[in-house]
Every structure is written in C-alpha cells, then in structure tokens.
C-alpha angles and dihedrals in degrees: 000000000000105000096199094047090051090050090051090049090052090053090050090051089052089053092050089048089056091051092048089049093052091046091051092049091050091049091048091050091052094049094045090050092053092047091047093051091050090050092049092049091047091051092048091243093119130037113256119246096035105096099162117077114160093198094053091043092051092048091048094047095047094044095049094043090052094047095046094041095048091046092053093044092048092051094047090046091051086059096045091118086070121210098009091054092052092045093052091045092060094044101266122162118211111242110230111238086227095053117145094199105119095217093047090047090053091049092050091050092052092050090048091051091051093048093050090048094050098040095239128132110268105261124222112258125226129194124208114207092228129129096219121094105248146125141182143191121214140173146099098246140011091263095056099036120123135190120220128194132181122239087241091059092049095050102037103040126078119233092262091049093048089048089054091052092048090048088052090054092047088056088062089050094049097043097053098250097129099071091048091050092055091048089053089058090054095047094050093046091053091055090043088059089078091058091047092051092046090050091050091049093051093048092048091052091049095051092040091052091047091051093048091051092051093048096045098038110209092336124126116285104222093186095054096107093052091048091050089051093050091046091050091050091048091050090049092050090048092051094043091047091050091051089048090052089050090056088045089055089052089053091048092049093048091050094046108043101067091044090062092057090051092047091050091051091047091052089056091048094049097047101027085219114108090176090068100059092032091052091051091051091049092052090046089054091052101040103026135235100238118154116203098194107112092219093056092083091074089055099039091123091060095064133097091229136019109285096211131067089220108109101226108189131204118345099011098054113105091198132044117251110285093231090057093047091051095046092053087061100031110027090185093063111126100189099273103156103217134043131168092219121228117272112232128204116253110262115256115265108266125234106259130223137150108024089013095049127108115287098244101038121080119240123255119268112290139192115238091210093052088045091056092047090063094059109116090351111099119184133206090268089060090052089052090050091053090049092048094047093052090048090052094055113092113251093240092051092046090053090048090057088062098054118077098227094042093044090055089050092052092051091049089049089056088058098051108115124241089229106089093213093055091042088054090055090048093050091049090054090050092051091050102042108013130097106271092223091052092047091052090051090048092057091047096048100036096093092052093047091048090058094055116105109261093232091067097058098102091043090052087052091053091051089056096052099088090056092044090051089064092062117111120248092259092048091051092051092049092046095048091047089052091050090052091049092052091050093049095048093098095037093244138083121225122207089252092051091049091049094049094045093047092051092047096048091045091053100040109024116063091168089060090055094046090051090063097041120148140087119288123241137190093284089059090049091049090050092054095045093047091052093049091049092050092048091058093047109030094157101035114066094180093053090047090051090050092050090048092050092050090051092049090050088054088056092043094237134119117273097239109162115228116244096236138142118256113284095003093182096162089061088051090054092052094046094050094050091052094044090052088073092066123108121261095259091055091045090053091055093044095049089045089055090048090053090046090055092046095046098039091115093043097256137078115217124210091257091051090047092055094049094045090051092051091048092049092051092047090053090048089244104131111214120203119216114279106248127189092225093050095044109019117206117240118239114277 
C-alpha cells in the first residue's frame, strides 16, 4: 500500500464530499422555495401565477444555508477532541492502562504491538459494553486517535482474530479515513437540522392549537389558517430533511464500502495471517455486530461491521456484504456463518538493524527508496518486532508504563545523562522541583530502564503516551517543564533529547502547537534538512554540506544554508509544526529529502534515526522500525 497515495485519495474523497454537500444544500433550497411558494399562494399571501420572487428566494437560500452550515459546524465542533469524543458519543469506556482484566490486558497488548509495528503513537483504547462483535477507530490525527472494541469482540474472538480486527482498524488510521468519517457526521447532522426544525414546528403547532382550544372552548379559532400554514411548512421541512438525510446516507455508504475492502486486505498484509481477519468476519456473520447505543447510528460508517440488524441492500449499505468480504480473503468460504479461526504461531523475532540497532553502531547500508516505501505500510515482520519488544520489557516496567506517575518516571529516566556529574545535577533538580511520588518511582525503576537497549527509547516513550494523556492540565505543564529542565542540565540538546521533547510536546501541549501555527515554506524545509545533515556529520562540515545539497536537490530547490546558531532546535520545532500542514504529496517529497540527507553516506546512525522518526511523526507519516528482513542491506 502506498501511504501517500492513500492520503491523497482521502483528501480527494473529502473534496468530493464537500461538492456533494453543496449540491445537496442547493437541491434542498430549491425544494423548500417551491414548497414555500405553494404555501404562500394557498394562504393568499402571494398572488397566484407568479412563482419567482427574488426576495423570498434569497431569504430562503440564506436562511437554509445558515441553518445547515451552523448545524454541521456545531456537530463537528462538538467532536473537536477527535477520537475520545467519538468514543464517548457511542458509549465507549476508556480502558485504564493499569487494568487487571485479562481480556482488556490482551486487547491493550495487541494495540501496543500494532502501534509499535506501524510507528504510530499508542492510541487510547475504549470498550463498548455491547454483545455484538464490532470495533472502530476514530480521530483527526495520529495523536488523538483511539481504538474502540465491543465486549463481544473481546470475549468471542481468539487472539489472532482480535489482532486481525485491530489491524483492520489501524488501516483506517494509517490511510487517512478517520478525519473524513468525522466530517461525514457533521455533514449529515447539518442536513438533519431541517428535520429537527420541522419536527419542532409541528409539535409547537400541536400544543399551541391544543392550548387555544382549551382557552376558547368550542369557539372559533381565528388563527387556525396560520397554524395550518406553519404545520404544513414544518411537515415539509421534516420530509425534505429526511430525504436529505437519505441522500446523505447514500453518500456515507458510497464513501465507506470500498474502504472496508482495503482495510481487510491491509489486515492480511500486516499480520500475514488471513485466518485471523477471516475468522473474525465469519464469527461476525454468525453472531452479529449490532450496536444498541442510540448515538451509534451517526457513526455507523466508523465500525468494523454493520451496526444494525436491518439488511440494507445496494446503495444504502455502509458495509459490503459479509460473504463477499470473507470470500476475498478465503475463496473457499461456502457461507458457513461461524468459524473458530486457526491459531497461528507468533512470527519469529526478526533480526534488527537501523532503528533497532545498537545506539553506538551505525546501521547497515540502506536504500532511501525502500525506506520511503515502508512509511505507513507495516509488514508482518514489524508485527513480530512489536511482539518481541513487548516480550523483552520486564513485567514490572511494562506495568509502570501504564500508570501516570510511573510513566513520567520512566520518561525522566530516559533523560538521565550517562555522565555521573550531569546526572547528579539532574537528580538534584528532580528532588527540588519534581513530584515526590514520581521521583520515588524514578529511583525504583532506574536500574530496569538502564538495562533496556538504547534503540528502544523512543518506542518506550510511545508506550507511555496513553498513561501520560490521562494527566491533568497542571500535571502536564509540570511534567513538560521538568523534561525541559532535565534536557537543559548540560546546556546542550542531543538529537535524542530533541526527538523525545518534540514528540512529548506535540502529544501533550496543544498551546505549544498553536503558538507555531502557519504554513511552512522553503526556509522551513531548508532548516530541517540542514539540521538532519549536521546530525549525521557533526565533525565533518564538508560531508554535512554534501548531504544538505543532495537533500535540497531532491526537493528541487537551491542549497542555501540557513544562517542559524549551532543546534538551533527551537527553530526546528517551529519549522516542523508549520510543515505538518502540507499536503501528502509535499510531505512525501520532504520526507524523501530528509531520508536522502540522513542516508547520504549510505548509513543511518542512531542519532539520525531518532531525528528522522520524530520528523516522520510530526509530519503524520508513521514510520515502522527498519528491519533487516524487511529491507535487507546490500553487501558492503
């Protein structure tokens, strides 16, 4: 799968959705205007035979556009928190990172494996207390995405089957489907506003008429004609709004169906286990995927399976027929509704290089083009890597990563300097300004963190993010200030420290991102490329200049060095946040130039690996670990 092509396709679908929305609004305006004119003529408020009235048409168009537009904007705004807002809307319950429930623990481990394999931040996990077998992924960006699973899926699916379902949902995360799905909710709600207004008008007429009759006895009701007119207009709005919602459902179904086929295929590719996703679909066919929560209808296109037992056929179905989905994976399927799914052995742990190599040793030679092909496209070897890494983390430390105080302590351990004198200064700062509970956990966990392989530091950070997301605003501020103090203890910033700090601030500090808002330009790109080139060649200015020139050539721009102070990491922060607003095609070229700069000498060092990983995450281009078996190194 080509990550950048899929992202571009998602943007095009968003553009088509906007056109469909505009067309639907125009059609609704035309129909409401005709109905309104008929009502006015019927009520003798407009002369018959003159059907065109520019003033009435303008008022109708403006009024409806405002109502529909405000309704859509309000609904989208109500979901601005991204994945968590959608999960709570459909009745999801956040799974505590410290849960002791065996099934929830298994689910969290699978999600962590998939996140490590794909190079994405570990998303929070929600459980819906529903019997149906279903799941969803939701969010605007990688850093506010969530994964939700029903209780039925957790209890009725084997580990392989549940892994296939989670891989399917990660495909939606990686291929840019989530943002479009939330926009679909807003579009449909805006059109639904007409039905809501029509319903309110009809109810108000009913209660007003009932009140007038009670107050006037059997006397004549002089306002009857006006009430009839209001009721008729309300009924018309309700019907038109309902028809609009029907067309909106058609749009939603058309957008959703083909994405499910792609996500199923991606799940097979990621896990190299077709029995997993096929087994889950077969059990879904036998036991159903119904969701009882009344709010789930708005988000029906988010789910792994159809949420209703109604068998919509053809244009209205948000999901392809289950038999067809299963046969695309298992051509021998004969329509038997339930299968246990074959359990497959865990893939052997791959030999690691590149991002997974030792901290001091450079990686083997790599191909920049093969490197780029792996973006947003994890393979089975990456899944095995994620499984192996989790298995290598001591149980006590793994549990600590899921508790807010302990997770902070682990991150602070990662920042303790190898130089005892500098580490002493850092520990003194922690004792003076840090949270006492966090400091106590740091001393307890420090020996275990010190034994971790250096290559896994950023991945350990990503495992801690769900717990860190549960911190209060004040706790986040204190923690990020402490991180900055630890980094500044030796008056310099290493590439690893920059990478860790950038990932943390991007995940936990929205104000920090807003402070650097804007669209990136060539000067920002030069800043990033120059920094990457200098990281790879800190002692060789001519080699750094050559790497920078090669990267600029990749972007087809002049290699004009930026007049910046040494290690101007704050400028790098600002540049990355602005460049993240670019379109996928521009991000492809920029990340390709970054890799060109890093791999100009044929190797990627540990420092270069850290910076490239941070850049890829900042650009929303998830980068799986570089594995020898996925990308073999050519002979030296």
